[in-house]
N, C-alpha and C positions, 0 to 999 in steps of 0.2 A: 768618109773622104775616100775618093777612088783615086788610086795612084795614076800618075800621068804616064803617057806611053814611055818605054823605055826606062820606067823606073825598076829597081831592083833591090829587094831588102838585103841582099848579099852585098851590094855596093853601098848601101847605106847603114852603116852601124848605128845601133843605139846606144846613147850615154844617158846614164840616170843618176839624177840627185835628188834628195830631199823626198822620199818616196812618203806620200801622205799617210797619216794613220787610217788603217783599214785596208789599205791597198797592198802593204806587204805580205801578209799571209797568203792571199790568193796567188801572187806572183811567186811566192817561195813554192806554194803546192804545185804549181805548173812547172816549177823547175827555171824559170826564167831568171831569177836573182842569182841563182848557182851559175848559169851559162855567163851572166854579165858580169859576175865577180871574177870568174875565170879567164874573162876576156880583158879584165881591167877597166871596165867600163861602168863602175858603180863609184860615185864621189859624194863627199860630205856636202858639198856646195854646188849651186849652179855654175858660179863662175870657173870652178874646177873642172867641171863637165865642159863647159865651153872652151876653155883652154885646151883640154884633151882633144876636143873634135877639130878645133882650128890646127893643132899639131899635126894630126891625121893628114889634114888636107894639105898641109905643107909637105910632109914627108912622102905623100903618094904623088904629089906633083900636081894634084888638081888644082889648088891655088897657090900662086908663088907668093913667096915672103915679100913683104913691102920693105924697100930701104928705108932706113932710118933708124 
């Protein structure tokens, strides 16, 4: 996948949930899991990860909260 023009990983944080068997070990070895844990971006469920991502979009003003 090629990032679109203007795409920045710094502006696009990663949220992780339900890491599949066999993936946790290499991610730990690379330090990815530790960095994500420190940033509060590892979640037990996908719903929790999506809620956290939405909250970040709202608090940073990228997406306004919907009334209701």
